[in-house]
KOLMIDREN-504840 format. One record per residue (C-alpha): residue in three letters; x, y, z. Coordinates in pm, 1 decimal, always signed. Layout:
<recs>
<r = ALA; u = X; v = Y; w = Z>
...
</recs>
This chain:
<recs>
<r = MET; u = -1592.2; v = +901.5; w = +2688.0>
<r = PRO; u = -1499.1; v = +1155.1; w = +2909.6>
<r = PHE; u = -1772.6; v = +1207.6; w = +3185.9>
<r = ILE; u = -1754.1; v = +1606.9; w = +3197.1>
<r = LYS; u = -1914.7; v = +1801.5; w = +2852.4>
<r = ARG; u = -1917.9; v = +2148.3; w = +2987.9>
<r = PRO; u = -1622.2; v = +2399.7; w = +2923.9>
<r = ASP; u = -1615.8; v = +2533.9; w = +3337.6>
<r = GLY; u = -1490.2; v = +2114.2; w = +3370.1>
<r = LYS; u = -1717.6; v = +2064.4; w = +3742.0>
<r = PHE; u = -1959.1; v = +1726.6; w = +3770.9>
<r = SER; u = -2344.6; v = +1761.8; w = +3725.8>
<r = THR; u = -2565.1; v = +1474.8; w = +3974.7>
<r = GLU; u = -2617.3; v = +1342.3; w = +3671.8>
<r = ASP; u = -2237.0; v = +1224.1; w = +3560.7>
<r = LYS; u = -2165.9; v = +1121.1; w = +3944.1>
<r = ILE; u = -2467.8; v = +905.7; w = +3899.1>
<r = LYS; u = -2339.2; v = +757.9; w = +3558.5>
<r = MET; u = -1973.9; v = +698.6; w = +3718.9>
<r = PHE; u = -2102.5; v = +513.7; w = +3947.7>
<r = GLN; u = -2323.3; v = +266.6; w = +3786.9>
<r = GLN; u = -2041.0; v = +256.4; w = +3574.9>
<r = MET; u = -1776.2; v = +181.4; w = +3845.8>
<r = GLY; u = -2066.9; v = -90.4; w = +3932.3>
<r = SER; u = -2079.7; v = -233.4; w = +3593.7>
<r = VAL; u = -1743.9; v = -299.0; w = +3610.7>
<r = SER; u = -1695.8; v = -403.1; w = +3920.9>
<r = ALA; u = -2016.2; v = -697.9; w = +3868.6>
<r = VAL; u = -1759.4; v = -813.8; w = +3564.9>
<r = ILE; u = -1468.1; v = -855.7; w = +3751.8>
<r = ALA; u = -1577.0; v = -1002.2; w = +4050.5>
<r = LEU; u = -1810.4; v = -1322.5; w = +3844.8>
<r = ILE; u = -1431.1; v = -1373.3; w = +3651.3>
<r = LEU; u = -1266.0; v = -1344.2; w = +3996.1>
<r = ILE; u = -1562.5; v = -1654.1; w = +4120.9>
<r = VAL; u = -1534.9; v = -1799.9; w = +3757.2>
<r = LEU; u = -1181.0; v = -1859.0; w = +3850.6>
<r = ILE; u = -1209.5; v = -1957.5; w = +4197.2>
<r = GLU; u = -1440.8; v = -2252.2; w = +4103.8>
<r = THR; u = -1290.9; v = -2425.1; w = +3809.6>
<r = GLY; u = -965.0; v = -2461.3; w = +4037.2>
<r = VAL; u = -792.9; v = -2219.7; w = +3805.0>
<r = ALA; u = -676.2; v = -2004.2; w = +4059.4>
<r = GLY; u = -511.2; v = -2340.4; w = +4186.7>
<r = GLU; u = -220.4; v = -2218.5; w = +4400.4>
<r = GLN; u = -300.2; v = -1845.8; w = +4454.8>
<r = LYS; u = -734.7; v = -1890.9; w = +4557.6>
<r = PRO; u = -635.4; v = -1675.1; w = +4852.3>
<r = LEU; u = -534.9; v = -1410.9; w = +4594.7>
<r = ALA; u = -817.9; v = -1459.8; w = +4428.1>
<r = GLU; u = -1071.0; v = -1437.8; w = +4705.0>
<r = MET; u = -940.0; v = -1150.1; w = +4834.7>
<r = GLY; u = -1049.6; v = -955.2; w = +4518.4>
<r = LEU; u = -1304.8; v = -1104.8; w = +4557.9>
<r = THR; u = -1364.5; v = -923.3; w = +4864.9>
<r = ALA; u = -1239.4; v = -643.5; w = +4739.4>
<r = MET; u = -1487.2; v = -664.0; w = +4371.3>
<r = ILE; u = -1830.7; v = -667.8; w = +4664.9>
<r = VAL; u = -1719.7; v = -371.8; w = +4882.0>
<r = VAL; u = -1674.2; v = -158.1; w = +4562.4>
<r = LEU; u = -2059.5; v = -307.2; w = +4424.6>
<r = ALA; u = -2172.9; v = -163.0; w = +4789.4>
<r = VAL; u = -1976.8; v = +144.0; w = +4725.3>
<r = SER; u = -2145.9; v = +200.6; w = +4397.9>
<r = LEU; u = -2465.9; v = +147.7; w = +4474.4>
<r = GLY; u = -2439.1; v = +361.8; w = +4757.2>
<r = GLY; u = -2348.3; v = +571.7; w = +4638.2>
<r = SER; u = -2571.2; v = +593.5; w = +4329.0>
<r = LEU; u = -2828.1; v = +610.5; w = +4549.2>
<r = TYR; u = -2721.4; v = +891.0; w = +4722.6>
<r = PHE; u = -2741.4; v = +1083.7; w = +4394.6>
<r = LYS; u = -2977.2; v = +955.7; w = +4295.3>
<r = ARG; u = -3164.0; v = +1089.3; w = +4588.7>
<r = LYS; u = -3025.5; v = +1451.7; w = +4540.3>
<r = LEU; u = -3199.8; v = +1511.2; w = +4199.9>
</recs>
């Protein structure tokens, strides 16, 4: 589903908010999967890599929250 629905191809503020919210949703699901992998022991020898991925998803969640709040304030 494309975000840009205008002929000029520019993002509106609503489009930017929607993108940040969707990015946060996807990163939350990936973080949940990584937590389950780490806690159940499925990650095994790849546990440090899974923990690094979890840290990255937490950063993505923070960035998406900040971006969403920033653009919501511009409305």
